[in-house]
Residue, then its C-alpha position, 0 to 999 in steps of 0.5 A: m505434745p505433737i507439733i502441727k504446722p501448715v505445709s506452707e511453713l516449709r518455706n522456712y524449712p531450716d526452722v521446721l527441721k530444727e523442731v524435728k527432734a528425736g521422738v517428736p515428729v512434725y505433722l504438716t497439714k494441707n488445707g487444714s487436714g493432716r497430710y505429711v510427717l517429718m521425723d528423724i530417720a532413726d525414729y523412722a527406722n525404729v517404726e519400720a523395725a517395730e512393724r516388721l517384728n509385729y508382722e513376724l509375730m503375727r505370722g508365728r502365731l498364725a502358724g501355731e494356730t493352724q499348724g499346731w504348737i511345738s512343745k517346750e522340749d522340742m523348742r529347746r532341742h531345735f535351738g540347742e538349749a540345755k535344760 
């Protein structure tokens, strides 16, 4: 369940920070609309890592579609894996 609070709650920031738990961000609203997110820095690092991975996977797929895919044998040779 998301935690949603008005940005004015930051006046009591120690209480708001206590609600920021691993995996549970606090969404802050301004004039009734979502505006900011407070989250644990480890969770933020995980979000960034997932975005980077998704980007690299997209690049790899695009390269395969435009430049052609390599065979399983070529891949094994490239990475030095045994059959």
